[in-house]
NUTITI-654033 format. One record per atom (N, C-alpha, C): x, y, z; residue in one letter. Coordinates in steps of 0.05 Angstrom, whole numbers, plus 32768, in hexadecimal, padded with zeros to 4 digits. Example, Ala and Ser with C-alpha at 12.3 -4.5 7.8 and 13.67 -1.06 7.14 Angstrom:
! residues 2
81087F8E809CA;80F67FA6809CA;81087FBE809CA;81017FD3808ES;81117FEB808FS;81028001809DS;
This chain:
! residues 258
80117FE88000M;800080008000M;801180198000M;802680198011V;8038802F8013V;804780337FF9V;804F801C7FEDI;805F801D7FD3I;804D80297FBDI;803480207FBCK;8022802A7FA7K;801E80497FABK;801B80517FC4K;8017806D7FC9K;8030807D7FC1K;804780727FC7F;8060807F7FBFF;806280817FA1F;805B806C7F93K;805C806C7F75K;804980827F6AK;803280837F76F;801E80977F6DF;802980B47F71F;803480B97F88I;804080D37F8EI;805780D97F7BI;806780C57F75L;807E80C87F63L;807480CF7F47L;805F80C27F3EI;805480C77F23I;804980E47F22I;803B80EC7F36I;803081077F37I;8047811C7F37I;805C81167F46F;807381287F47F;8080812B7F2CF;808381147F1EI;809081147F03I;807F81247EF0I;806481217EF1I;805281307EE0I;8054814E7EE4I;805581557EFEV;805881727F04V;8072817D7EF9V;8088816E7EFDI;80A281777EF3I;80A1817A7ED4I;809481677EC6L;809281697EA9L;808281817EA0L;806C81877EAFI;805C819E7EA8I;806C81B87EACI;807A81BA7EC2V;808B81D17EC7V;80A081D47EB2V;80AD81BD7EABF;80C281BE7E96F;80B781C87E7CF;80A081BD7E74M;809481C57E5AM;808C81E37E5BM;808281EB7E72Y;807B82087E74Y;809482197E72Y;80A982127E7FM;80C182227E7EM;80CD82227E62M;80CC820B7E55R;80D682097E3AR;80C6821A7E27R;80AC821A7E2AG;809B822A7E18G;809E82487E1DG;80A7824F7E35N;80A9826C7E3CN;80C782757E3BN;80D882637E31K;80F4826A7E30K;80F982837E1FK;810782977E2BG;810D82AF7E1CG;80F782C47E1DG;80E082BD7E28R;80CA82D07E29R;80C882DE7E44R;80C582F87E44E;80C183077E5CE;80A783167E5BE;809783157E70V;807E83247E71V;8084833E7E81V;807E83547E75H;8084836E7E81H;806A837E7E84H;806B83917E95H;805483A47E9AH;805E83C07E94H;804B83D07E89F;805383EC7E84F;803B83FE7E8CF;804184147E9AN;802E84277EA2N;803384417E93N;801F844B7E84A;802284647E76A;801E847B7E89A;802584947E80K;802384AB7E91K;800784B17E9BK;7FF384A97E8AD;7FD784AF7E92D;7FCC84997EA3D;7FDC84857EABG;7FD384707EBCG;7FCB84577EADG;7FCB84577E93T;7FC4843F7E83T;7FD884297E88T;7FCF84127E8FK;7FE083FB7E96K;7FDE83E57E80K;7FF483DA7E79G;7FF483C67E65G;800A83B17E69G;8009839B7E5AD;801C83867E5BD;802883817E40D;804083777E3FY;804C83707E26Y;806083597E2AY;806383497E14L;807783347E14L;8091833F7E08L;80A783377E14M;80C183407E0AM;80D383277E05M;80DF83267DEEY;80F383127DE7Y;810D83207DE1Y;811E83227DF5P;813783327DF2P;814A83257DDEP;815783357DCEA;816C832C7DBCA;8186832C7DCBA;819883197DC5K;81B183177DD2K;81C3832F7DCCK;81C383377DB3H;81D3834E7DAAH;81C083617D9BH;81AF836F7DA9P;819A837F7D9CP;81A483957D8AP;819983967D72K;819F83AC7D5FK;818683BC7D5AK;817283B87D6BG;815983C77D67G;814283B87D74G;812A83C17D6ET;811283B67D79T;80FE83B07D64T;80F083997D66L;80DA83927D55L;80C183917D67L;80AE83A17D61I;809583A17D70I;807F83947D5EI;807083817D69W;805B83747D5AW;8040837C7D65W;803083897D55L;801583927D5DL;8001837F7D52L;7FF483717D64H;7FE1835B7D5CH;7FC883667D4FH;7FBA83547D42G;7F9F835A7D38G;7F8B83597D4EG;7F72835E7D48D;7F5D835F7D5DD;7F5C83457D6CD;7F5983477D86G;7F57832F7D97G;7F7183277DA5G;7F8783337D9DA;7FA1832E7DAAA;7FA983117DAAA;7FA383037D94Y;7FAA82E67D92Y;7FC882E17D96Y;7FD882F27D8AE;7FF582ED7D8BE;7FFF82F07DA8E;7FF483037DB7Y;7FFD83077DD2Y;7FF482EF7DE4Y;7FDC82E67DE0H;7FD182D07DF0H;7FDB82B47DE8H;7FE582B17DCFH;7FEE82987DC5H;800B829A7DBAH;801E82A17DCBP;803982A67DC1P;8047828E7DB6P;803D82767DBCD;804A825D7DB2D;803C82537D99D;802982617D8FS;801C82597D76S;802E825E7D5ES;802F824B7D4CR;803F824E7D34R;803182607D1FR;801982687D25A;800B827A7D13A;801882957D11A;8026829E7D27Y;803282B87D28Y;804E82B77D33Y;805182B37D4DL;806A82B87D5BL;807E82A17D5AL;807482887D5DS;808682727D61S;808D82637D47S;809E824F7D4AG;80A7823F7D33G;80C182497D27G;80CD82387D16K;80E7823F7D0AK;80E582577CF8K;80CE825D7CEED;80CA82757CDDD;80B882897CEAD;80B482877D04G;80A282997D12G;80AF82B47D18G;809F82C77D22I;80A882E27D27I;80BE82E37D3CI;80BC82D17D50K;80D182D07D64K;80EC82C97D58K;80EC82B57D47Q;810582AC7D3BQ;811182C27D29Q;810082D07D1AV;810A82E57D09V;811682FB7D19V;810983037D2FA;811583187D40A;8130830F7D4BA;813282F67D52K;814C82EB7D5CK;816182ED7D46K;815A82E57D2EE;816E82E57D18E;817683027D10E;816383147D13K;816983307D0CK;817583407D23K;817983337D3AN;818483417D52N;817283587D5BN;815883527D5BL;814583667D64L;8136835B7D7DL;8133836C7D91T;812383647DA8T;810583667DA0T;80F783507DA3L;80DB834F7D9BL;80C983577DB2L;80B7836A7DACI;80A383737DC0I;8087836D7DB5I;807783607DC5V;805C83597DBDV;804983647DD2V;8040837D7DCEP;802E83897DE2P;801183807DDFP;8003837D7DF5K;7FE783787DF5K;7FD883927DF5K;7FC483957DE4T;7FB683AE7DE3T;7FAA83B57DFFT;7FA983CE7E06V;7F9E83D67E20V;7F8083DA7E1EV;7F7583D87E06S;7F5783DB7E04S;7F4A83C17E0BS;7F3483C37E1AE;7F2683AC7E23E;7F1A839B7E0CE;7F1483A87DF6D;7F08839A7DDFD;7F1D838A7DCFD;7F36838C7DD7G;7F4B837C7DC9G;7F5583887DAFG;7F4E83A17DA9T;7F5783AD7D90T;7F6B83C47D96T;7F7A83CA7D81W;7F8C83E17D82W;7F7D83FA7D76W;7F6E83F57D61W;7F65840B7D50W;7F4C841A7D59W;7F3B840D7D68K;7F22841A7D70K;7F2684317D83K;7F3B84307D93K;7F4384477DA3K;7F60844E7D9BK;7F6384517D81G;7F7E84537D75G;7F8F84697D80G;7F8484817D83K;7F9584977D8DK;7F9F84927DA9K;7F8D84897DBBA;7F9584837DD7A;7FA8846C7DD8A;7FA384577DC9N;7FB4843F7DC9N;7FD084467DBEN;7FD084587DAAT;7FEA84607D9FT;7FFA84707DB3T;7FED84807DC3Q;7FFC848F7DD8Q;800A847B7DEBQ;7FFB84667DF2Y;800784517E03Y;801F84457DF5Y;801C843E7DDBL;803284327DCCL;804A84447DCAL;8046845D7DC5V;805C84717DC3V;806C84717DDDV;805E84727DF4E;806C84727E0DE;807A84577E13E;806D84417E0CL;807984277E0FL;809284247DFEL;8090842A7DE5I;80A784277DD3I;80BE84397DDCI;80B884527DE4S;80CC84657DEDS;80DB845B7E05S;80CF84497E14S;80DC843F7E2DS;80EF84277E27S;80EE841D7E0FL;80FD84057E09L;811A840B7E00L;812D83FB7E08P;814883FF7DFEP;814A83F87DE0P;815B84057DD2N;816183FF7DB6N;814884047DA4N;813684157DACH;811E84197D9CH;8123842E7D86H;813B843B7D86E;8141844F7D71E;814184427D56E;814884287D54R;814484197D3CR;812C84087D40R;811684107D35L;80FC84047D3BL;80F083F77D22L;80EA83DE7D24W;80DA83D07D0FW;80BE83CA7D1BW;80AA83D17D0BI;808F83CC7D13I;808383B67D02I;807A83A17D0EG;806B838C7D00G;804F838D7D0AG;803B838C7CF9S;8020838F7D02S;800C837F7CF0S;7FF683787CFCF;7FE283697CEEF;7FC683757CF2F;7FB783787CDDS;7F9B83807CDDS;7F97839A7CEDS;7F8983997D04G;7F8583B17D14G;7F9F83BE7D1EG;7FB483AE7D22G;7FCE83B87D29G;7FDA83C97D12G;7FD483C07CF9S;7FDE83CF7CE2S;7FCF83E97CDFS;7FB583E97CE5E;7FA684027CE4E;7FB184167CF8E;7FB7840D7D0FT;7FC2841F7D24T;7FDD842A7D1BT;7FED84197D0ET;800884217D05T;800684377CF0T;7FF584337CDCS;7FF484477CC6S;7FE484607CCDS;7FD0845D7CDEY;7FBF84747CE5Y;7FCC84867CF9Y;7FDA847A7D0DW;7FE4848B7D24W;800184877D2BW;800B846E7D2BL;8025846A7D36L;803C84767D26L;803B84737D0BL;8051847E7CFBL;8053849C7CFEL;803D84A97D03D;803E84C67D07D;804D84CE7D20D;805084BB7D33R;805C84C17D4DR;807A84B97D4ER;808684B17D38L;80A184A87D39L;80B484BC7D45L;80B284D67D3FP;80C484EA7D4AP;80C484EB7D69P;80AC84E77D74E;80AA84E87D92E;80B884D17D9FE;80BB84BA7D90M;80C984A37D9AM;80E784A37D94M;80F084B87D86N;810C84BB7D7FN;811684A37D6FN;810484997D5DV;810C84847D4BV;811D848E7D35V;813484817D30K;8147848A7D1BK;8145847A7D01K;813E84617D03S;813C84507CECS;812B84377CF2S;812884267CDEG;8118840E7CE1G;8105840B7CCAG;80EB84057CD0G;80D884027CBBG;80BE83F57CC6G;80AB83F17CB5A;809283E57CBEA;808883D17CA8A;807E83BA7CB1I;807283A67CA0I;805583A37CA9I;804283AA7C98L;802683AB7CA0L;801783957C92L;800C83827CA1F;7FFD836C7C96F;7FDE83717C98F;7FD0836D7C83G;7FB3836D7C84G;7FA683877C8CG;7FB1839D7C83G;7FA583B77C8AG;7FB983CD7C86G;7FB583E27C95G;7FC783F97C94G;7FBE840E7C80G;7FA9841C7C86G;7F9D842E7C74G;7FA8844A7C74G;7F9B845C7C65S;7FA384787C62S;7F9884897C79S;7FA984967C89P;7F9F84A87C9EP;7F9184C07C92P;7F9884C77C7AK;7F8A84DE7C6DK;7F6D84D77C67K;7F6884BF7C5CK;7F4D84B77C56K;7F3C84B57C70K;7F4984AE7C86E;7F3A84AB7C9FE;7F3784C67CADE;7F4184DB7CA2G;7F3F84F67CAEG;7F5084FA7CC6G;7F6684EB7CC8I;7F7884EC7CDFI;7F8D85017CDBI;7F9A85007CC4V;7FAF85137CBDV;7FB185147C9EV;7FB5852C7C94N;7FB685307C77N;7FD2852C7C6BN;7FE685327C7AR;8001852F7C71R;801285217C86R;802685117C7CL;803785037C8FL;805284FE7C80L;806085147C7BE;807885127C6BE;808E85027C7AE;809A84F17C6BK;80AF84E07C76K;80C684F17C80K;80CE85067C71S;80E585167C78S;80E185257C93S;80C885297C9BK;80C385377CB4K;80BF85237CCCK;80C0850A7CC6H;80BA84F67CDBH;80D384E57CE1H;80E384DF7CCEI;80FB84CF7CD3I;810F84D37CBDI;812884D67CC5K;813E84DB7CB2K;814A84C27CA6K;814B84AC7CB6G;815784947CADG;814584837C9CG;814E846C7C94S;813E845A7C83S;8127844F7C93S;810F844F7C88F;80F884447C96F;80E3843B7C80F;80EA84257C72P;80D8841B7C5DP;80BE84107C69P;80A884137C5AL;808E840A7C62L;808583F57C4EL;807D83DD7C58T;807483C77C46T;805983BE7C4FT;804683BD7C3CW;802B83B27C40W;802A83967C35W;801F83847C44I;801B83687C3BI;7FFE83607C3FI;7FF083587C2AV;7FD483537C2CV;7FCD833B7C1BV;7FBB832A7C25G;7FB383137C15G;7FA2831B7BFDG;7FA5830D7BE7E;7F9783157BCEE;7F7983117BD1E;7F7083017BE4H;7F5382FD7BE8H;7F49830A7C02H;7F59831D7C0CD;7F5283297C26D;7F3883387C26D;7F2E833E7C0FH;7F15834D7C0DH;7EFC833B7C0CH;7F0183207C0BE;7EEB830E7C07E;7EDF83037C21E;7EC583077C25G;7EB782FA7C3BG;7EBA83077C56G;7ECB831B7C59G;7ECF83267C73G;7EC183407C79G;7EB3834B7C65Q;7EA683657C68Q;7E8983627C71Q;7E8183737C82T;7E6583747C8BT;7E5C83927C8BT;7E4383977C8ED;7E3983B27C8FD;7E4583C17CA7D;7E4983B27CBDD;7E5483BF7CD5D;7E7383C27CD4D;7E7F83B07CC4D;7E9D83B17CC2D;7EA483AC7CA4D;7EA483C17C94P;7EA983BE7C78P;7EC783BE7C70P;7ED883B77C83F;7EF583B87C7FF;7EFE83A67C68F;7F0C83B27C55D;7F1783A47C3ED;7F3583A97C3ED;7F4583957C46A;7F6283997C4AA;7F70839E7C2FA;7F6683937C19L;7F7283977BFFL;7F7183B57BF8L;7F5983C17BFAI;7F5683DD7BF3I;7F6583EE7C08I;7F6183E87C21T;7F6D83F87C37T;7F8B83F97C34T;7F9883E37C30S;7FB583E27C2ES;7FBF83F17C15S;7FB083F07BFFK;7FB783FF7BE7K;7FB5841D7BECK;7FA084267BFBE;7F9E84427C01E;7FB4844B7C14E;7FBB843A7C27G;7FD084417C3AG;7FEB84447C2CG;7FF184317C1BE;800B84317C0DE;800D844A7BFBE;7FF784507BEEA;7FF784687BDCA;7FFB84827BEBA;7FEE84847C02F;7FF1849C7C12F;800D84A07C1BF;8019848B7C27Y;8035848E7C31Y;804984927C1BY;804484867C04A;8056848B7BEDA;805584A87BE4A;803D84B47BE6S;803A84D07BDES;804784E37BF2S;804E84D87C0AQ;805B84E97C1EQ;807984E47C20Q;808384D67C0CG;80A084D27C0AG;80AC84BA7C17G;809B84A87C21W;80A484907C2EW;80AC847A7C1AW;80BF84697C20D;80C684527C10D;80B2843C7C15D;80A084377C01T;808A84257C05T;8089840F7BF0T;807D83F97BF8K;807683E37BE5K;805F83D37BF1K;805083C67BDFR;803983B77BE7R;803A839B7BDAR;803783877BEAI;8039836B7BE0I;801E835E7BE4I;801383537BCEV;7FFA83447BCFV;800183277BD0V;7FFB831A7BE7A;800282FE7BEBA;7FEE82EB7BDDA;7FF782DD7BCAK;7FE682CC7BBAK;7FD982B67BCAK;7FBF82B17BC6D;7FB0829B7BD2D;7FA8829F7BEFD;7FB082B67BFBY;7FA982BB7C17Y;7F9182CD7C1AY;7F8382CA7C31H;7F6D82DC7C38H;7F7882F07C4DH;7F6A82F47C63H;7F7383077C77H;7F8B82FC7C87H;7F8A82E37C8EL;7FA082D67C9CL;7FB582CC7C89L;7FCD82D37C8DI;7FE482CA7C7DI;7FEE82B07C8AI;7FDE829C7C8BI;7FE482837C99I;7FDE826B7C87I;7FF082587C86K;7FEC82407C75K;7FF282287C86K;7FDF82157C87D;7FE281FD7C98D;7FE982037CB5D;7FDB82187CBFD;7FDE82217CDBD;7FF9822D7CE1D;800982327CCCI;8023823F7CD0I;8023825A7CC2I;8028826F7CD2G;8028828A7CC7G;804082907CB5G;803B82A27CA2Q;805082AB7C90Q;805A82C67C98Q;805182D07CAFY;805982EB7CB7Y;807782EE7CBCY;808282D97CC9G;809F82DA7CCEG;80AF82DA7CB4G;80A782CB7CA0A;80B582CA7C87A;80B582E57C79A;809E82F37C7AY;809D830D7C6EY;80AD83227C7EY;80AD831F7C98L;80BD83317CA8L;80DB832D7CA2L;80E383147CA1K;80FF830D7C9BK;810883197C81K;80F783197C6DE;80FE83237C53E;80FF83417C52E;80EF834F7C62N;80ED836C7C60N;80FB837C7C76N;8104836F7C8BI;8114837C7C9FI;8131837C7C96I;813C83937C91K;815783957C87K;816B839F7C9CK;
């Protein structure tokens, strides 16, 4: 009886050790941080420090904060071609902030959320070379508000890769001009990546968002303001640039981060 009880306890102990080991392995290299803005707004973000950082890569998730809540999913961050691996190869510290809005979006309270992002980014080491990777609502926030705030963050170089969105701030009535020469002196290329079928099946009367049109308008606006721009239409993809549950975001980031 005593031996059976001992074996049972031993098995439970081994299971607990395995769970802890797997948890530690899955969270290797990841740090959860908290940031408080000057107005009292509180937020969390994941940080994956680079060993020899040459800058910062911030990833702004789409609506729902899937990337923040599922950092081990190969759809975005994990895997041999995931965003984490690309940041590592490029010697960039990866930052994945969770939106501070309760609805899980960046863009619905875009101006306020951008103020939080500006303060957060400004607090990070090596942010003067800043690469912005963004998806859907994160891309809207980037093109509508965040790029206009680059001078406040003292960003000297970098670039932005906008997936599934990133429209024209002029069309939205946010700002009419956003000259590159007045915002950043160094190289800061802007790349839009959108699925060729991103306009199909996703529009409703309440949410008529069409990423194909929106990205075209955004690229045209920034090109007219002197920015180095290009737009890539990903063949066979819809809104998600994912194939067989594996995201292609890292591959595009790897190609476009110089």
